[in-house]
LUMFI-814007 format. One record per residue (C-alpha): residue number from 0; x, y, z. Coordinates in Angstrom, 1 decimal. Last residue first. Example, Ala and Ser with C-alpha at 12.3 -4.5 7.8 and 13.67 -1.06 7.14 Angstrom:
2
(1, (13.7, -1.1, 7.1)),
(0, (12.3, -4.5, 7.8)),
END
This chain:
394
(393, (151.9, -160.7, 36.2)),
(392, (152.7, -161.1, 39.9)),
(391, (155.3, -158.6, 40.9)),
(390, (158.3, -159.9, 42.9)),
(389, (159.8, -157.4, 45.2)),
(388, (163.3, -155.9, 45.5)),
(387, (164.7, -153.7, 48.2)),
(386, (167.7, -151.5, 48.8)),
(385, (168.3, -150.9, 45.1)),
(384, (171.1, -149.1, 43.5)),
(383, (169.6, -148.5, 40.1)),
(382, (172.0, -147.8, 37.3)),
(381, (171.1, -145.9, 34.1)),
(380, (173.5, -145.9, 31.2)),
(379, (177.2, -145.1, 30.8)),
(378, (178.0, -148.7, 30.9)),
(377, (180.8, -148.8, 33.5)),
(376, (180.3, -145.4, 35.2)),
(375, (176.6, -146.2, 35.6)),
(374, (174.5, -143.1, 36.2)),
(373, (172.2, -143.1, 39.2)),
(372, (168.6, -144.1, 40.0)),
(371, (168.0, -144.7, 43.7)),
(370, (166.2, -147.6, 45.3)),
(369, (163.1, -149.8, 45.4)),
(368, (163.2, -152.3, 42.5)),
(367, (160.0, -154.0, 41.2)),
(366, (160.2, -157.5, 39.9)),
(365, (159.1, -159.7, 37.0)),
(364, (160.8, -163.0, 37.1)),
(363, (163.7, -164.4, 35.1)),
(362, (165.9, -164.4, 38.3)),
(361, (163.9, -163.9, 41.5)),
(360, (164.9, -167.2, 43.2)),
(359, (168.6, -166.3, 42.6)),
(358, (168.3, -163.2, 44.8)),
(357, (170.0, -164.5, 47.9)),
(356, (169.9, -161.5, 50.2)),
(355, (173.0, -159.8, 51.6)),
(354, (173.1, -156.8, 49.2)),
(353, (169.4, -156.1, 49.6)),
(352, (169.8, -154.7, 53.1)),
(351, (172.4, -152.2, 52.0)),
(350, (173.0, -152.3, 48.3)),
(349, (172.0, -154.5, 45.4)),
(348, (173.1, -153.2, 42.0)),
(347, (170.8, -152.7, 39.0)),
(346, (171.3, -152.1, 35.3)),
(345, (168.7, -150.5, 33.1)),
(344, (166.0, -151.2, 30.5)),
(343, (167.8, -153.9, 28.7)),
(342, (165.8, -155.3, 25.8)),
(341, (164.5, -158.9, 26.3)),
(340, (161.2, -158.2, 24.4)),
(339, (159.1, -158.2, 27.6)),
(338, (161.4, -155.6, 29.2)),
(337, (164.8, -156.1, 30.7)),
(336, (166.3, -155.2, 34.1)),
(335, (170.0, -155.9, 34.6)),
(334, (172.1, -157.2, 37.4)),
(333, (175.4, -156.0, 38.8)),
(332, (178.0, -157.8, 40.8)),
(331, (179.6, -155.9, 43.7)),
(330, (182.5, -158.1, 44.7)),
(329, (184.7, -156.6, 42.0)),
(328, (184.3, -153.2, 43.4)),
(327, (184.0, -150.6, 40.8)),
(326, (181.0, -152.3, 39.5)),
(325, (180.7, -155.6, 37.7)),
(324, (179.2, -156.4, 34.3)),
(323, (178.4, -160.0, 33.6)),
(322, (174.8, -159.5, 34.2)),
(321, (172.1, -161.7, 35.7)),
(320, (168.4, -161.2, 35.0)),
(319, (165.4, -159.6, 36.7)),
(318, (162.4, -158.9, 34.4)),
(317, (160.9, -155.4, 34.6)),
(316, (159.9, -152.6, 36.9)),
(315, (162.1, -149.6, 37.9)),
(314, (162.3, -147.0, 40.7)),
(313, (159.4, -148.7, 42.5)),
(312, (157.3, -146.6, 45.0)),
(311, (154.8, -145.8, 42.3)),
(310, (153.9, -149.5, 41.9)),
(309, (151.9, -149.4, 45.1)),
(308, (149.6, -146.7, 43.8)),
(307, (149.0, -148.6, 40.6)),
(306, (148.0, -151.7, 42.7)),
(305, (145.7, -149.6, 44.9)),
(304, (144.1, -148.2, 41.7)),
(303, (143.7, -151.7, 40.4)),
(302, (141.9, -152.8, 43.6)),
(301, (139.7, -149.7, 43.5)),
(300, (138.8, -150.4, 39.8)),
(299, (138.0, -154.0, 40.6)),
(298, (135.7, -153.0, 43.5)),
(297, (134.0, -150.3, 41.4)),
(296, (133.4, -152.8, 38.6)),
(295, (132.0, -155.3, 41.1)),
(294, (129.7, -152.6, 42.5)),
(293, (128.6, -151.7, 38.9)),
(292, (127.8, -155.3, 38.2)),
(291, (125.7, -155.6, 41.4)),
(290, (123.8, -152.4, 40.6)),
(289, (123.1, -153.6, 37.1)),
(288, (121.7, -156.9, 38.5)),
(287, (119.5, -155.0, 40.9)),
(286, (118.3, -152.7, 38.1)),
(285, (117.6, -155.7, 36.0)),
(284, (115.5, -157.3, 38.7)),
(283, (113.5, -154.0, 39.2)),
(282, (113.0, -153.8, 35.4)),
(281, (111.7, -157.3, 35.4)),
(280, (109.3, -156.5, 38.3)),
(279, (108.1, -153.3, 36.5)),
(278, (107.5, -155.2, 33.2)),
(277, (105.6, -157.9, 35.1)),
(276, (103.4, -155.3, 36.7)),
(275, (102.8, -153.5, 33.4)),
(274, (101.8, -156.8, 31.7)),
(273, (99.5, -157.5, 34.6)),
(272, (97.8, -154.1, 34.1)),
(271, (97.4, -154.7, 30.4)),
(270, (95.8, -158.1, 31.0)),
(269, (93.7, -156.5, 33.7)),
(268, (92.3, -154.1, 31.1)),
(267, (91.2, -156.9, 28.8)),
(266, (89.6, -158.6, 31.8)),
(265, (87.7, -155.4, 32.6)),
(264, (86.4, -155.1, 29.0)),
(263, (85.1, -158.7, 29.2)),
(262, (83.5, -158.0, 32.6)),
(261, (81.7, -155.0, 31.2)),
(260, (80.3, -157.0, 28.3)),
(259, (79.2, -159.9, 30.6)),
(258, (77.5, -157.5, 32.9)),
(257, (75.6, -155.9, 30.0)),
(256, (74.0, -159.3, 29.1)),
(255, (74.6, -161.8, 31.9)),
(254, (72.6, -164.6, 30.2)),
(253, (75.5, -165.9, 28.1)),
(252, (77.7, -166.0, 31.2)),
(251, (81.4, -166.2, 30.0)),
(250, (82.2, -162.6, 31.1)),
(249, (80.6, -163.3, 34.5)),
(248, (82.6, -166.6, 34.9)),
(247, (85.9, -164.7, 34.1)),
(246, (85.5, -161.8, 36.5)),
(245, (86.0, -163.9, 39.7)),
(244, (89.3, -165.4, 38.5)),
(243, (90.5, -162.1, 37.2)),
(242, (89.9, -160.5, 40.6)),
(241, (91.8, -163.3, 42.3)),
(240, (94.9, -162.9, 40.1)),
(239, (94.9, -159.1, 40.0)),
(238, (98.0, -158.5, 42.2)),
(237, (99.5, -155.0, 42.6)),
(236, (102.4, -154.6, 45.0)),
(235, (105.1, -153.8, 42.4)),
(234, (102.7, -151.2, 40.9)),
(233, (102.4, -149.3, 44.1)),
(232, (98.7, -149.6, 45.2)),
(231, (95.9, -147.4, 43.9)),
(230, (95.4, -149.9, 41.0)),
(229, (94.4, -152.6, 43.5)),
(228, (91.7, -150.4, 45.0)),
(227, (90.3, -149.5, 41.6)),
(226, (90.2, -153.2, 40.6)),
(225, (88.4, -154.1, 43.9)),
(224, (85.8, -151.4, 43.2)),
(223, (85.1, -152.9, 39.8)),
(222, (84.8, -156.3, 41.4)),
(221, (82.0, -155.0, 43.6)),
(220, (80.3, -153.4, 40.5)),
(219, (80.6, -156.7, 38.6)),
(218, (78.7, -158.6, 41.3)),
(217, (75.9, -156.1, 41.1)),
(216, (75.9, -156.4, 37.3)),
(215, (75.8, -160.2, 37.6)),
(214, (72.7, -160.1, 39.7)),
(213, (70.9, -157.6, 37.3)),
(212, (71.9, -159.7, 34.3)),
(211, (70.7, -162.9, 35.9)),
(210, (67.3, -161.2, 36.4)),
(209, (66.1, -160.1, 39.8)),
(208, (62.9, -161.9, 40.9)),
(207, (59.7, -160.4, 39.5)),
(206, (57.7, -158.3, 42.0)),
(205, (54.5, -160.0, 43.1)),
(204, (51.4, -159.1, 41.1)),
(203, (48.6, -157.8, 43.3)),
(202, (45.3, -159.0, 42.1)),
(201, (42.7, -156.3, 41.7)),
(200, (40.1, -156.0, 44.4)),
(199, (36.6, -156.4, 42.9)),
(198, (36.2, -160.0, 44.0)),
(197, (37.0, -159.4, 47.7)),
(196, (34.6, -161.9, 49.3)),
(195, (35.1, -164.5, 46.6)),
(194, (32.5, -167.3, 46.6)),
(193, (30.1, -164.9, 44.8)),
(192, (32.5, -164.8, 41.9)),
(191, (32.5, -161.6, 39.9)),
(190, (34.5, -161.6, 36.7)),
(189, (35.5, -158.2, 35.5)),
(188, (35.3, -157.1, 31.9)),
(187, (36.9, -154.0, 30.3)),
(186, (34.8, -151.6, 28.1)),
(185, (36.2, -151.7, 24.6)),
(184, (38.6, -149.1, 23.4)),
(183, (37.6, -147.8, 19.9)),
(182, (40.8, -146.4, 18.7)),
(181, (41.9, -142.7, 19.0)),
(180, (43.2, -141.3, 15.8)),
(179, (41.0, -138.4, 15.2)),
(178, (40.2, -137.9, 18.9)),
(177, (43.9, -137.9, 20.0)),
(176, (44.1, -140.2, 23.0)),
(175, (45.1, -138.5, 26.2)),
(174, (48.3, -139.0, 28.0)),
(173, (49.8, -137.9, 31.4)),
(172, (48.0, -140.7, 33.3)),
(171, (49.6, -143.2, 31.0)),
(170, (53.1, -142.6, 32.4)),
(169, (55.6, -142.7, 29.6)),
(168, (57.8, -145.5, 28.3)),
(167, (60.4, -146.1, 25.6)),
(166, (60.6, -148.5, 22.7)),
(165, (63.1, -150.2, 20.4)),
(164, (61.2, -152.2, 17.8)),
(163, (62.5, -150.2, 14.8)),
(162, (66.0, -149.0, 15.6)),
(161, (66.6, -146.1, 18.1)),
(160, (69.0, -143.7, 16.2)),
(159, (72.5, -144.5, 17.3)),
(158, (75.1, -143.4, 19.9)),
(157, (78.1, -145.7, 19.5)),
(156, (79.7, -147.5, 22.4)),
(155, (83.4, -148.2, 23.1)),
(154, (83.3, -146.0, 26.3)),
(153, (81.9, -143.1, 24.2)),
(152, (81.3, -142.6, 20.5)),
(151, (79.0, -139.8, 19.1)),
(150, (78.0, -139.3, 15.5)),
(149, (74.3, -140.2, 15.5)),
(148, (74.8, -143.5, 13.7)),
(147, (71.9, -145.0, 11.7)),
(146, (71.4, -148.8, 11.8)),
(145, (71.3, -151.6, 9.2)),
(144, (70.8, -155.2, 10.2)),
(143, (73.2, -157.7, 8.6)),
(142, (73.8, -159.8, 11.8)),
(141, (70.7, -159.5, 14.0)),
(140, (69.8, -156.8, 16.5)),
(139, (68.5, -157.3, 20.0)),
(138, (66.0, -154.9, 21.5)),
(137, (65.4, -152.3, 24.2)),
(136, (67.9, -153.4, 26.9)),
(135, (67.8, -151.3, 30.0)),
(134, (71.2, -151.3, 31.7)),
(133, (72.8, -147.9, 30.7)),
(132, (75.8, -148.0, 33.1)),
(131, (78.5, -148.3, 30.5)),
(130, (76.7, -145.8, 28.3)),
(129, (76.9, -143.2, 31.0)),
(128, (73.5, -142.1, 32.4)),
(127, (72.2, -138.5, 32.5)),
(126, (72.0, -137.9, 28.7)),
(125, (70.1, -141.1, 28.4)),
(124, (70.2, -144.0, 25.9)),
(123, (68.1, -147.2, 26.0)),
(122, (70.4, -150.1, 25.3)),
(121, (70.7, -152.2, 22.1)),
(120, (72.0, -155.8, 22.5)),
(119, (73.5, -157.7, 19.6)),
(118, (71.7, -161.0, 19.2)),
(117, (74.1, -162.1, 16.4)),
(116, (77.1, -160.0, 15.3)),
(115, (78.3, -157.9, 12.4)),
(114, (75.6, -155.1, 12.5)),
(113, (75.9, -152.8, 9.5)),
(112, (76.6, -149.0, 9.9)),
(111, (75.3, -145.8, 8.4)),
(110, (76.2, -142.2, 9.4)),
(109, (79.7, -142.7, 8.1)),
(108, (78.5, -142.7, 4.5)),
(107, (81.2, -143.8, 2.1)),
(106, (83.2, -145.7, 4.7)),
(105, (80.1, -147.6, 5.9)),
(104, (80.8, -148.5, 9.5)),
(103, (81.0, -152.2, 10.5)),
(102, (79.5, -152.7, 13.9)),
(101, (79.7, -155.4, 16.6)),
(100, (82.7, -154.1, 18.4)),
(99, (81.1, -150.6, 18.6)),
(98, (78.7, -151.7, 21.3)),
(97, (75.2, -150.2, 20.9)),
(96, (73.6, -147.2, 22.6)),
(95, (70.2, -145.7, 22.0)),
(94, (68.8, -142.3, 21.1)),
(93, (65.8, -140.0, 21.6)),
(92, (65.7, -136.5, 20.1)),
(91, (62.3, -137.0, 18.3)),
(90, (60.0, -139.3, 20.3)),
(89, (60.8, -143.0, 20.9)),
(88, (57.8, -145.1, 19.9)),
(87, (55.8, -145.6, 23.0)),
(86, (55.0, -148.2, 25.7)),
(85, (52.4, -146.6, 28.0)),
(84, (52.6, -147.0, 31.7)),
(83, (49.8, -147.7, 34.1)),
(82, (50.8, -151.2, 34.9)),
(81, (51.7, -152.1, 31.3)),
(80, (50.6, -150.5, 28.1)),
(79, (51.2, -151.1, 24.3)),
(78, (52.2, -149.5, 21.0)),
(77, (51.5, -145.8, 21.9)),
(76, (52.6, -143.2, 19.3)),
(75, (53.5, -139.8, 20.6)),
(74, (52.1, -136.4, 20.4)),
(73, (53.4, -133.3, 22.2)),
(72, (50.6, -131.0, 23.3)),
(71, (51.8, -130.5, 26.8)),
(70, (55.5, -131.3, 27.2)),
(69, (57.7, -134.4, 26.8)),
(68, (60.9, -135.2, 28.5)),
(67, (64.1, -137.3, 27.9)),
(66, (65.6, -140.7, 28.6)),
(65, (64.8, -141.0, 32.3)),
(64, (66.2, -143.9, 34.4)),
(63, (63.9, -146.7, 35.5)),
(62, (62.7, -146.7, 39.1)),
(61, (59.9, -144.4, 38.1)),
(60, (58.2, -147.3, 36.3)),
(59, (57.6, -148.9, 33.0)),
(58, (61.1, -148.8, 31.5)),
(57, (63.6, -146.5, 29.8)),
(56, (61.7, -143.4, 30.8)),
(55, (60.1, -140.4, 29.1)),
(54, (59.6, -137.9, 31.8)),
(53, (56.8, -135.4, 31.7)),
(52, (58.3, -131.9, 31.8)),
(51, (54.9, -130.3, 31.1)),
(50, (51.6, -132.1, 31.2)),
(49, (48.8, -133.5, 29.0)),
(48, (50.8, -135.4, 26.4)),
(47, (48.7, -136.2, 23.3)),
(46, (48.1, -139.8, 22.3)),
(45, (48.4, -141.6, 18.9)),
(44, (47.4, -145.2, 18.3)),
(43, (49.1, -148.5, 17.8)),
(42, (47.4, -150.6, 18.9)),
(41, (43.8, -151.8, 19.4)),
(40, (43.0, -151.7, 23.1)),
(39, (42.1, -154.9, 24.9)),
(38, (41.6, -152.8, 28.0)),
(37, (42.4, -155.4, 30.6)),
(36, (45.9, -156.6, 29.9)),
(35, (46.6, -153.4, 28.1)),
(34, (46.4, -151.5, 31.4)),
(33, (43.4, -149.3, 32.3)),
(32, (43.3, -145.6, 31.4)),
(31, (39.5, -145.3, 31.7)),
(30, (37.7, -148.1, 33.6)),
(29, (34.1, -148.6, 32.5)),
(28, (32.6, -151.8, 33.7)),
(27, (31.5, -154.8, 31.7)),
(26, (30.3, -157.8, 33.8)),
(25, (31.4, -161.4, 33.2)),
(24, (29.6, -164.1, 35.2)),
(23, (30.5, -166.3, 38.0)),
(22, (27.9, -168.7, 39.4)),
(21, (25.9, -168.6, 42.7)),
(20, (22.6, -167.7, 41.0)),
(19, (21.8, -165.1, 43.5)),
(18, (25.3, -163.6, 43.3)),
(17, (25.0, -163.3, 39.5)),
(16, (21.5, -161.7, 39.7)),
(15, (22.9, -159.1, 42.1)),
(14, (25.8, -158.4, 39.7)),
(13, (23.4, -158.0, 36.8)),
(12, (21.4, -155.4, 38.7)),
(11, (24.5, -153.5, 39.9)),
(10, (25.7, -153.3, 36.3)),
(9, (22.3, -152.2, 35.0)),
(8, (22.3, -149.4, 37.6)),
(7, (25.8, -148.3, 36.4)),
(6, (24.6, -148.2, 32.8)),
(5, (21.6, -146.0, 33.7)),
(4, (23.8, -143.7, 35.8)),
(3, (26.1, -143.3, 32.7)),
(2, (23.2, -142.7, 30.4)),
(1, (21.9, -140.0, 32.8)),
(0, (25.3, -138.3, 32.9)),
END
């Protein structure tokens, strides 16, 4: 305690001399747990967790999603610090996500895979966040890098063991350097300038503007809602043209990161949706055409049935020709009805109203006879005494 008070007195004395000389000087002051920018710590080193249920997070701040927890006595390796948060090597049980499209799995050992793309993003994994919504990028892999698979696939992503260089974060206030491994942390320096009235107040760093990836993710979320609304409509009313137009620049943005990947998947889905819409429309058109054909068939069938019904009133149907045979009365000339081959089907005699008609225009034509079938006394065959005769169109 005495040595600390002696040091503090020395600091005050040096500060007073600096103000008197009106020139800035550097004064060492003890600030335990300071950020890396001021501590100058030698990394890496081991720390012990000093609390229970301490969140391990995907980034330096409580706004970043949790990736697990540590408890009192757990030890982790610190590789850096930022704004009161320690960057650590992921503890046991941690995992990351990587897109399956950039992996070639070893068929002999399915726990191993090789990266097949360049600058392939690895995202911090969390049991509480779906892989499609895990936005914190830990590292980018290069073609040929080897990774270890943890056996789970979801939403076209593989769960992997965090590769070297993929880090997580824990609040520095819940850590204590382990004595055996703790580095020699130099006392930080503060520049006191007599021209500055608030020299000891730390500078406030303004928040960084949203990244391109963050902006594009927000835009993608809105488009995702529009896709869901369109899918809820009847298939013949769905139209994805404008959504596809808005998704394309996100998918092609090289700086959009996660948003570009999601937009690419959405575009592939829309292609399938549009194919289904086209198929539904074509099916509807074919159904209409089939309905029209069936209607025509029904109309033709009805017309033919009407024709058949009309034919039933005829005693005989065939081609009308003259005959040299006369009946009992010499004035009653008989005709004959023949089939398509010219064979006589029966004989016919005009009676009543038909007897006074000029039938010459019907000769050699197909006709139907309305009358009574009797036996011919002359030929011994059938004789139709017809009262009406009607031409039948072939």
